[in-house]
C-alpha positions as CSV (number, residue, x, y, z in Angstrom):
1,M,-2.1,1.1,6.3
2,V,-2.0,4.5,7.9
3,L,-1.9,8.2,7.1
4,D,1.4,10.0,7.3
5,L,2.2,10.7,10.9
6,D,3.4,14.2,9.9
7,D,-0.1,15.0,8.9
8,F,-1.0,15.1,12.6
9,R,1.9,17.5,13.4
10,K,1.3,21.2,12.9
11,F,5.0,22.0,13.3
12,K,5.7,19.7,10.3
13,G,3.1,21.4,8.2
14,G,0.3,18.9,9.0
15,D,-3.4,19.8,9.3
16,P,-5.0,17.8,12.1
17,D,-8.3,19.7,11.6
18,K,-8.5,18.2,8.1
19,I,-8.1,14.7,9.6
20,I,-10.7,15.4,12.2
21,E,-13.2,16.6,9.6
22,S,-12.6,13.5,7.5
23,E,-13.2,11.2,10.5
24,K,-16.4,13.1,11.3
25,R,-17.6,12.4,7.8
26,R,-17.0,8.7,8.4
27,G,-19.0,8.9,11.6
28,N,-16.0,8.3,13.7
29,D,-15.2,9.9,17.1
30,P,-12.7,12.8,16.5
31,K,-11.3,12.2,20.0
32,L,-9.2,9.3,18.4
33,V,-7.2,11.9,16.4
34,E,-6.8,14.1,19.5
35,K,-5.5,11.0,21.4
36,I,-3.0,10.2,18.7
37,I,-1.7,13.8,18.8
38,E,-1.4,13.7,22.6
39,L,0.5,10.4,22.5
40,D,2.8,11.7,19.7
41,E,3.5,14.9,21.8
42,T,4.3,12.7,24.8
43,W,6.7,10.6,22.7
44,R,8.5,13.6,21.3
45,G,8.6,15.3,24.7
46,L,10.2,12.3,26.2
47,T,12.8,12.2,23.5
48,G,14.2,15.6,24.7
49,K,14.0,14.6,28.3
50,I,15.9,11.3,27.6
51,D,18.6,13.2,25.7
52,L,19.0,15.5,28.7
53,L,19.3,12.6,31.1
54,N,21.9,11.0,28.9
55,R,24.0,14.1,28.9
56,E,23.7,14.3,32.7
57,R,24.7,10.6,32.9
58,N,27.7,11.3,30.7
59,T,28.8,14.3,32.9
60,L,28.4,12.1,35.9
61,S,30.5,9.4,34.3
62,K,33.3,11.9,33.6
63,S,33.3,12.9,37.2
64,G,34.7,9.5,38.0
65,K,38.2,10.8,37.0
66,Q,38.3,12.4,40.4
67,I,38.4,9.0,41.9
68,G,41.8,8.2,40.3
69,K,43.1,11.6,41.3
70,L,42.2,11.0,45.0
71,M,43.7,7.5,44.9
72,K,47.0,9.0,43.6
73,E,46.9,11.4,46.5
74,G,46.5,8.6,48.9
75,K,43.0,9.6,49.9
76,K,41.5,6.1,49.7
77,E,38.5,6.8,52.0
78,E,37.5,9.9,50.0
79,A,37.9,8.0,46.8
80,K,35.8,5.1,48.0
81,K,33.1,7.5,49.2
82,L,33.0,9.4,45.9
83,K,32.9,6.1,44.0
84,D,29.9,4.9,46.0
85,E,28.2,8.3,45.5
86,I,28.7,8.2,41.7
87,A,27.6,4.5,41.5
88,A,24.4,5.3,43.4
89,K,23.7,8.4,41.2
90,M,24.5,6.4,38.0
91,Q,22.1,3.6,39.1
92,A,19.3,6.1,39.8
93,K,20.0,7.9,36.5
94,N,19.9,4.6,34.6
95,A,16.7,3.6,36.2
96,E,15.1,7.0,35.4
97,I,16.2,6.7,31.8
98,A,15.0,3.1,31.5
99,A,11.6,4.1,33.0
100,M,11.3,7.1,30.6
101,K,12.2,5.0,27.6
102,Q,9.6,2.4,28.5
103,T,7.0,5.2,28.9
104,Q,8.1,6.5,25.5
105,T,7.9,3.0,23.9
106,N,4.4,2.5,25.3
107,A,3.3,5.9,24.0
108,A,4.6,5.1,20.5
109,K,3.0,1.6,20.5
110,E,-0.4,3.0,21.5
111,R,-0.1,5.9,19.0
112,D,0.8,3.6,16.1
113,E,-2.0,1.1,17.0
114,L,-4.5,4.0,17.0
115,L,-3.1,5.3,13.7
116,H,-4.4,2.1,12.0
117,K,-8.0,3.0,13.1
118,V,-7.9,6.4,11.2
119,G,-9.3,6.2,7.7
120,N,-8.1,7.8,4.5
121,Y,-9.1,11.4,3.7
122,V,-12.7,11.4,2.5
123,H,-13.0,13.2,-0.8
124,D,-15.3,16.2,-1.0
125,T,-17.5,14.6,-3.7
126,V,-18.4,11.7,-1.4
127,P,-22.0,12.0,0.0
128,V,-21.8,12.4,3.8
129,G,-23.9,10.0,5.9
130,D,-23.8,6.6,7.6
131,D,-26.8,4.9,6.1
132,E,-26.3,3.6,2.5
133,D,-30.0,3.2,1.9
134,K,-30.4,7.0,2.6
135,F,-27.2,8.6,1.5
136,N,-25.7,6.6,-1.3
137,K,-26.0,8.7,-4.5
138,I,-27.0,7.3,-7.9
139,E,-24.6,8.8,-10.4
140,R,-25.9,7.3,-13.6
141,T,-27.8,4.3,-15.0
142,W,-27.7,2.3,-18.2
143,G,-30.2,-0.1,-19.7
144,L,-32.7,-0.2,-16.9
145,E,-35.8,1.4,-18.4
146,G,-37.9,-1.1,-20.3
147,K,-36.2,-4.1,-18.8
148,R,-38.3,-7.0,-17.6
149,G,-40.0,-6.1,-14.3
150,Y,-38.1,-2.8,-13.9
151,G,-40.4,-0.1,-12.4
152,S,-43.3,-2.6,-12.1
153,N,-44.6,-4.9,-9.5
154,D,-45.0,-7.6,-12.2
155,T,-42.1,-10.0,-12.1
156,K,-43.6,-11.8,-15.1
157,A,-43.0,-8.9,-17.5
158,A,-41.3,-11.2,-19.9
159,P,-41.3,-15.0,-20.3
160,G,-38.8,-16.6,-18.0
161,G,-37.9,-20.1,-17.0
162,G,-40.5,-20.6,-14.4
163,K,-44.1,-21.7,-14.4
164,E,-46.3,-19.7,-16.8
165,G,-43.2,-17.7,-17.9
166,G,-42.4,-16.5,-14.4
167,L,-38.9,-15.2,-13.7
168,L,-36.6,-17.6,-11.7
169,H,-33.8,-16.7,-9.4
170,H,-30.2,-17.5,-10.5
171,H,-29.9,-20.6,-8.3
172,E,-33.0,-22.0,-9.8
173,L,-31.8,-21.3,-13.3
174,L,-28.4,-22.9,-12.5
175,S,-30.3,-26.0,-11.5
176,R,-32.5,-26.0,-14.6
177,I,-29.4,-25.9,-16.9
178,D,-27.7,-28.5,-14.5
179,G,-24.9,-26.0,-13.9
180,Y,-24.1,-26.6,-10.3
181,D,-24.6,-29.0,-7.4
182,P,-25.0,-27.2,-4.0
183,E,-26.0,-30.2,-2.0
184,R,-22.8,-32.2,-2.7
185,G,-20.8,-28.9,-2.3
186,A,-22.3,-28.4,1.2
187,R,-21.7,-32.0,2.1
188,V,-18.0,-31.7,1.2
189,A,-17.2,-28.1,2.4
190,G,-20.1,-26.8,4.4
191,H,-22.4,-23.8,3.9
192,R,-22.0,-21.7,0.7
193,A,-19.8,-24.4,-0.9
194,Y,-20.8,-25.8,-4.4
195,F,-19.6,-27.8,-7.3
196,L,-20.0,-26.0,-10.7
197,K,-21.0,-28.4,-13.4
198,G,-21.1,-28.5,-17.2
199,P,-22.4,-25.2,-18.5
200,G,-21.7,-23.5,-15.1
201,V,-18.0,-24.4,-15.6
202,A,-18.1,-23.2,-19.2
203,L,-19.6,-19.8,-18.2
204,N,-17.0,-19.4,-15.4
205,F,-14.0,-20.0,-17.7
206,A,-15.6,-18.0,-20.6
207,L,-16.0,-14.9,-18.3
208,Q,-12.4,-15.2,-17.0
209,T,-11.0,-15.4,-20.5
210,Y,-13.2,-12.7,-21.9
211,A,-12.4,-10.3,-19.0
212,Q,-8.7,-10.9,-19.4
213,S,-8.9,-10.3,-23.1
214,F,-11.0,-7.1,-22.5
215,L,-8.3,-5.6,-20.3
216,A,-5.3,-6.9,-22.2
217,E,-6.5,-5.1,-25.3
218,K,-6.6,-1.9,-23.3
219,G,-3.0,-2.2,-22.3
220,Y,-3.3,-3.9,-18.9
221,T,-0.6,-6.3,-17.8
222,L,-2.1,-9.7,-16.9
223,L,-1.0,-11.0,-13.5
224,Q,-1.9,-14.3,-11.9
225,T,-1.2,-13.8,-8.3
226,P,-0.2,-16.1,-5.4
227,Y,-3.3,-17.4,-3.5
228,F,-1.8,-17.0,-0.1
229,M,0.4,-14.4,1.7
230,D,2.7,-14.3,4.7
231,K,0.9,-12.9,7.8
232,Q,3.4,-10.0,8.0
233,K,2.8,-9.0,4.4
234,M,-1.0,-9.4,4.7
235,G,-0.9,-7.2,7.7
236,L,0.5,-4.4,5.5
237,V,-2.5,-4.4,3.1
238,A,-5.5,-5.8,5.0
239,E,-7.7,-3.9,7.4
240,L,-7.8,-5.1,11.0
241,E,-11.4,-6.4,10.9
242,D,-10.6,-8.5,7.8
243,Y,-8.7,-11.0,10.0
244,N,-11.9,-11.9,11.8
245,E,-14.6,-11.3,9.2
246,T,-12.9,-12.2,5.9
247,L,-9.5,-13.9,5.9
248,Y,-8.9,-17.6,6.1
249,H,-5.8,-18.6,8.2
250,V,-3.7,-21.4,6.9
251,E,-2.1,-23.6,9.5
252,T,1.4,-24.6,8.3
253,G,2.6,-26.4,11.5
254,N,5.3,-23.8,11.8
255,A,4.6,-20.9,14.2
256,T,6.9,-18.6,12.3
257,D,5.4,-19.4,8.9
258,S,1.8,-18.2,9.2
259,K,-0.2,-17.8,6.0
260,Y,-3.5,-16.3,4.9
261,L,-5.6,-17.0,1.8
262,I,-6.2,-13.9,-0.3
263,A,-9.7,-12.3,-0.3
264,T,-8.8,-10.5,-3.6
265,S,-5.8,-10.3,-5.9
266,E,-5.7,-6.6,-4.9
267,Q,-3.8,-7.7,-1.8
268,P,-0.8,-9.4,-3.4
269,I,-0.7,-6.8,-6.2
270,C,-0.4,-4.1,-3.6
271,L,3.0,-5.6,-2.8
272,Y,4.1,-6.1,-6.5
273,H,6.3,-2.9,-6.4
274,A,6.9,-3.0,-2.6
275,D,10.1,-1.1,-1.5
276,E,10.6,0.4,-5.0
277,W,11.3,3.9,-6.1
278,L,9.4,4.7,-9.3
279,N,10.4,7.6,-11.6
280,D,7.8,10.3,-11.2
281,K,8.6,11.8,-14.6
282,E,8.0,8.4,-16.3
283,L,4.9,7.7,-14.1
284,K,3.2,11.0,-14.7
285,G,0.7,10.5,-17.6
286,N,1.8,6.8,-17.9
287,P,0.1,4.9,-15.1
288,M,0.8,1.2,-14.6
289,F,-2.4,-0.9,-15.1
290,Y,-2.6,-4.5,-14.0
291,A,-5.3,-7.2,-14.5
292,G,-5.2,-9.5,-11.6
293,T,-6.6,-13.0,-12.0
294,S,-7.1,-15.2,-8.9
295,T,-9.4,-17.4,-6.9
296,C,-10.6,-15.4,-3.9
297,F,-11.4,-16.9,-0.5
298,R,-13.7,-15.1,2.0
299,K,-15.2,-16.2,5.3
300,E,-18.3,-13.9,4.9
301,A,-18.5,-13.8,8.7
302,G,-21.4,-11.7,9.8
303,K,-23.3,-12.5,6.6
304,T,-25.3,-15.4,7.9
305,G,-28.8,-15.4,6.3
306,V,-27.7,-13.0,3.5
307,D,-27.9,-14.3,-0.1
308,N,-27.8,-17.8,1.2
309,W,-28.8,-19.7,-1.9
310,G,-26.8,-20.1,-5.1
311,I,-23.4,-18.7,-5.9
312,F,-23.9,-14.9,-5.5
313,R,-22.2,-14.8,-2.1
314,V,-19.8,-17.7,-1.6
315,H,-16.5,-18.5,0.2
316,Q,-14.6,-19.2,-3.0
317,F,-14.8,-17.6,-6.4
318,E,-12.8,-16.3,-9.3
319,K,-12.3,-12.6,-10.0
320,I,-10.6,-10.4,-12.6
321,E,-9.4,-7.2,-10.8
322,Q,-8.2,-3.9,-12.1
323,F,-5.3,-2.4,-10.3
324,C,-3.5,0.9,-11.0
325,V,-0.3,2.5,-9.8
326,C,-0.1,6.1,-10.8
327,H,1.4,9.6,-10.1
328,P,-0.5,11.4,-7.3
329,E,-1.7,14.1,-9.7
330,D,-3.4,11.5,-11.9
331,S,-5.3,9.3,-9.5
332,W,-8.7,11.0,-9.8
333,K,-8.6,10.7,-13.5
334,M,-7.7,7.1,-13.1
335,H,-10.6,6.5,-10.8
336,D,-13.0,7.7,-13.5
337,K,-11.2,5.6,-16.1
338,M,-11.4,2.4,-14.1
339,I,-15.1,2.7,-13.3
340,A,-15.6,3.5,-17.0
341,Q,-13.8,0.3,-17.9
342,A,-16.1,-1.7,-15.6
343,E,-19.2,0.0,-17.1
344,A,-18.0,-0.8,-20.7
345,F,-17.5,-4.4,-19.7
346,T,-20.9,-4.7,-18.1
347,K,-22.5,-3.0,-21.1
348,S,-20.8,-5.4,-23.5
349,L,-22.6,-8.2,-21.8
350,G,-25.9,-6.4,-22.0
351,L,-26.4,-6.2,-18.3
352,P,-28.4,-3.1,-17.0
353,Y,-26.8,-1.3,-14.1
354,Q,-26.5,1.8,-12.0
355,V,-23.3,3.5,-10.6
356,I,-23.5,4.4,-6.9
357,N,-21.3,7.0,-5.1
358,I,-20.9,5.3,-1.7
359,C,-21.6,7.5,1.3
360,S,-18.8,8.4,3.7
361,G,-20.0,6.2,6.6
362,E,-19.9,3.1,4.5
363,L,-16.4,3.5,3.1
364,N,-13.7,1.1,4.3
365,N,-10.6,2.8,5.9
366,A,-8.4,2.6,2.8
367,A,-10.9,4.3,0.3
368,A,-11.0,8.0,-0.1
369,K,-13.9,7.5,-2.5
370,K,-15.7,4.4,-3.8
371,Y,-18.1,3.7,-6.7
372,D,-20.2,0.6,-6.7
373,L,-21.7,-0.7,-9.9
374,E,-25.0,-2.5,-9.1
375,A,-26.6,-4.6,-11.8
376,W,-30.2,-5.5,-12.4
377,F,-31.4,-8.9,-11.0
378,P,-35.0,-9.2,-12.0
379,G,-35.4,-12.3,-9.9
380,Y,-34.6,-10.3,-6.8
381,E,-37.2,-7.5,-7.3
382,S,-40.1,-9.1,-5.5
383,I,-37.8,-10.2,-2.5
384,D,-36.4,-6.6,-2.2
385,K,-39.9,-5.1,-2.3
386,E,-41.0,-7.3,0.6
387,K,-37.9,-6.0,2.6
388,E,-38.7,-2.4,1.5
389,K,-35.3,-1.9,-0.1
390,P,-35.0,1.5,-1.7
391,H,-33.6,0.1,-5.0
392,P,-35.3,-3.3,-5.4
393,G,-33.6,-5.8,-7.7
394,M,-30.1,-4.2,-7.7
395,R,-27.0,-6.2,-6.6
396,E,-23.3,-5.1,-6.5
397,L,-21.0,-6.5,-9.2
398,V,-18.2,-3.9,-9.0
399,S,-16.4,-1.8,-6.4
400,C,-14.0,0.9,-7.6
401,S,-11.8,2.7,-5.0
402,N,-9.2,5.4,-5.0
403,C,-6.9,4.7,-2.0
404,L,-4.5,7.6,-2.7
405,D,-1.2,6.8,-0.9
406,Y,-2.8,5.0,2.0
407,Q,-1.7,1.6,0.8
408,S,1.6,2.6,-0.9
409,R,2.8,4.2,2.3
410,A,2.5,0.9,4.1
411,V,4.5,-1.0,1.5
412,E,6.9,1.8,0.7
413,I,6.2,2.3,-3.0
414,R,7.7,5.7,-3.5
415,C,7.4,8.2,-6.3
416,G,10.4,10.2,-7.5
417,Q,14.2,9.6,-7.6
418,P,15.8,8.2,-4.5
419,P,17.9,10.8,-2.6
420,K,21.6,10.8,-3.5
421,K,24.0,9.8,-0.7
422,K,26.4,12.4,0.5
423,G,29.8,12.4,-1.1
424,K,28.5,10.8,-4.3
425,N,27.6,12.4,-7.6
426,K,25.3,15.5,-7.4
427,A,21.7,14.8,-7.9
428,D,20.1,15.7,-11.2
429,E,17.9,18.7,-11.3
430,G,14.6,17.7,-9.6
431,G,16.2,14.5,-8.2
432,G,16.4,13.7,-4.5
433,F,13.6,14.1,-2.0
434,K,13.5,16.1,1.2
435,K,10.3,14.2,2.1
436,K,9.4,10.9,0.5
437,G,6.6,11.0,-2.0
438,Y,4.3,8.0,-2.6
439,V,2.5,6.7,-5.6
440,H,-1.3,6.5,-5.5
441,M,-3.0,3.1,-5.9
442,L,-6.5,2.2,-7.1
443,N,-8.5,-1.0,-7.4
444,A,-11.7,-1.9,-9.2
445,T,-13.5,-5.2,-9.9
446,L,-13.9,-6.0,-13.5
447,C,-15.6,-9.4,-13.2
448,A,-16.4,-11.5,-10.1
449,T,-17.4,-14.5,-12.2
450,T,-20.0,-16.1,-9.9
451,R,-21.9,-12.9,-9.5
452,V,-21.8,-12.1,-13.2
453,I,-23.0,-15.6,-14.0
454,C,-26.0,-15.0,-11.7
455,C,-26.8,-11.7,-13.4
456,I,-26.5,-13.3,-16.9
457,L,-28.8,-16.1,-15.9
458,E,-31.5,-13.8,-14.5
459,N,-31.5,-11.3,-17.3
460,F,-31.3,-13.7,-20.3
461,Q,-33.6,-16.4,-19.1
462,T,-36.3,-17.5,-21.6
463,E,-38.9,-20.2,-21.6
464,E,-36.4,-22.5,-23.3
465,G,-33.0,-21.7,-21.7
466,V,-30.6,-18.9,-21.1
467,V,-29.4,-16.8,-24.1
468,V,-25.6,-16.4,-24.2
469,P,-24.4,-12.8,-24.5
470,E,-22.8,-12.2,-28.0
471,K,-19.5,-11.1,-26.6
472,L,-19.1,-14.3,-24.6
473,L,-19.8,-16.7,-27.4
474,P,-16.2,-16.8,-28.8
475,F,-15.0,-17.9,-25.3
476,M,-17.7,-20.5,-24.6
477,N,-17.3,-24.2,-24.8
478,K,-19.4,-25.0,-27.8
479,A,-20.6,-28.3,-26.3
480,F,-23.0,-26.4,-24.1
481,V,-24.3,-23.8,-26.6
482,K,-27.4,-24.7,-28.7
483,T,-29.8,-22.8,-30.8
484,D,-33.3,-22.0,-29.5
485,S,-36.6,-21.8,-31.5
486,K,-35.9,-18.1,-32.3
487,G,-32.4,-18.9,-33.7
488,R,-30.5,-17.5,-30.7
489,P,-27.5,-19.2,-29.1
490,H,-28.5,-20.4,-25.7
491,I,-27.9,-22.9,-22.9
492,P,-31.0,-25.1,-22.9
493,Y,-32.8,-26.2,-19.8
494,T,-32.2,-29.9,-19.2
495,Q,-34.3,-30.4,-16.1
496,E,-36.8,-28.9,-13.7
497,V,-35.5,-27.1,-10.6
498,K,-33.8,-29.7,-8.3
499,I,-32.8,-28.1,-5.1
500,N,-33.5,-29.7,-1.8
501,Y,-33.5,-26.6,0.4
502,A,-34.2,-28.5,3.7
503,K,-31.4,-31.0,3.0
504,L,-29.0,-28.3,1.9
505,K,-29.5,-26.4,5.1
506,S,-29.1,-29.5,7.2
507,E,-25.9,-30.6,5.5
508,S,-24.4,-27.1,5.7
509,G,-24.6,-27.1,9.5
510,D,-25.4,-23.4,9.3
511,K,-28.1,-22.8,11.9
512,K,-26.8,-19.5,13.2
513,K,-29.1,-16.5,13.3
514,D,-28.5,-13.5,11.2
515,K,-25.7,-11.3,12.5
516,K,-25.1,-7.6,11.8
517,G,-22.2,-7.3,9.2
518,G,-19.6,-4.7,8.9
519,K,-18.8,-2.3,6.1
520,K,-18.9,-3.9,2.7
521,K,-15.7,-5.5,1.5
522,E,-14.5,-4.8,-2.0
């Protein structure tokens, strides 16, 4: 995924200063852009020099006709001498051309590698800074005031599932409803592995079905994507650091058949229209919306010690993803629409949240702008206060990014009519491109089920169980839904907290110290 190379070329109408300014906003060294321009100028300059050398070689080759003429005249010695001279000059010229071509190839290779390190254009509405705790901007909130524990040091603001009505964390609540087994999960698959059980499974499937229904009713096309991708295809849509920090490599036993498990359905959906020309007139005002359903697989490298317990941050989870392919003129309206869909879904479950405009230094390379929706986790408030977090108790549920044409350029999803070939019928008015145009692509979480389960458990815990959100009831397995003493449908507690933390840590084999992580993955 890269910017258009012509954007670095002033003679092609590009604006390198704009790229440099965007990189400065990201906190990156602008010398990278200058180096790319230098290498590109070297590459283009060598093209002219190689053409000149080729013409000189052709002229030299034509001079060989003199050899035949001298032979006919019986001047064999002169002919042999001229032949040797021409051969020596041709050899030197060929060597010079080969060396120059190698230099040009090296310049192009280094230039193209550096291109992948330059991020998308940062939008003017993105707060500039490299510390999310200081520079992220809260755009709006919903449902926070008056919620249990919010704005107060008292985490027992309402009766919860703990002793004397104290609020429990989600992993403790999962244990109380007998909804998961982390110890056996760690024994089978290591740290952050788990078995969902009974009501945990019911919540997981109910959220998936409700999320799919929610988007389908709004005109989204449902897609269940492949769970793994070819290495070459993954390389078109994944960022370089993802290979080490996020993606699982699948050994197939065939060196030419390398696979990677997907970290999000966004990755395969990026390629759904690969190498296609989309009609710009049809696309304008009529974007294509997809609802991707998949299991997601993430290493979470660099996250040792972060959200260790429970199912908030795990290696395997289900997610319903919004994805949009649209006309370039519509993408910012689509960005607002997609975060609005995520907000509507979160509201429908009754989960308090805030929408954050992510600062420039924390954006991944593909995003021109990103909103995060952070929901209220009352069980985390006291933990965050101890760590002096600026927004205690808030955890990310949704990331919503506008990637402009950064991804579509990599996979060749073009916008407009393909140019007509010469000698064929004339192009219709407005048809045919002098320069290829690309669609804009956006992605946004709707529901990462494990995280939403955590949020539901913490917000709707009572002394008797966990109240099931009304919108989720039609999709819940009725075997796990009972009625509490106040007549509310809930999942009752069936046991006290049963988590052997020492044993769990021992069986996971995770004894590494906390490492510094990279920019947040979506």
